[in-house]
C-alpha positions, -999 to +999 in steps of 0.1 A: +065+059+140+098+056+159+094+016+154+091+021+116+118+044+115+141+017+131+130-010+111+135+008+077+171+018+092+177-020+096+164-030+063+186-004+045+215-013+063+208-052+052+202-043+018+232-018+018+255-052+030+243-073+004+231-048-025+213-060-057+236-062-085+212-043-109+195-006-101+164-019-117+163-047-092+165-023-062+139+001-078+119-032-082+122-040-044+116-005-032+085+003-055+072-030-049+073-028-011+057+008-014+032-001-040+024-036-025+019-014+009+000+013-001-023+010-033-048-010-019-056+009+010-054+042-010-074+030-040-102+013-017-100+042+009-107+067-020-142+052-027-154+025-002-164+036+034-157+001+045-117+000+048-107-006+082-072+001+102-066-036+102-069-040+065-042-010+058-021-029+085-027-064+067-020-046+033+015-029+049+027-066+063+015-083+032+033-059+008+065-053+027+065-090+038+062-102-003+090-081-015+115-084+016+110-121+019+115-126-018+147-104-014+161-131+008+146-162+000+141-154-039+110-177-046+099-152-074+124-149-101+122-108-106+117-083-078+098-062-104+073-093-104+074-097-066+062-062-068+035-067-089+024-097-067+023-075-037+001-054-053-024-077-063-024-095-031-031-059-016-061-057-037-075-092-022-062-084+014-075-051+021-115-062+014-114-092+028-099-082+060-122-051+061-150-073+059-139-094+089-127-066+110-142-041+132-155-008+114-151+027+124-178+048+137-199+058+110-201+093+121-164+091+117-165+079+084-191+101+072-170+133+082-140+117+065-161+113+032-180+145+038-156+164+011-171+143-013-204+162-008-190+194-012-204+217-045-178+226-066-189+254-095-167+252-127-169+274-158-169+258-192-134+270-199-123+247-168-140+218-176-136+190-204-166+191-229 
């Protein structure tokens, strides 16, 4: 956690020294990095028991790497487009890395997904018909 805090402080100082000229660009950079890093692990992690720790880290590195490198090099015209590409890249990277990296113990995964087996009773008034 401390390493990530230092990383983000350095990143914010670099951005502050050379700020983007338009707020949409800044939002594209920040939200693109966040979405690129966390969208795929979150979405796959909700429904697929095969997501691995290595895949989550690979998605983080890919998403942040694309948006930050684009900020300095500018190989994608718009930061918003860079964010979209980072999200798509994460959706590709997570399943590939998950398939080739070591899996968690089956018992641990089953314990995590146990909440999906919980029976929930609702009244008709609470449900959508």
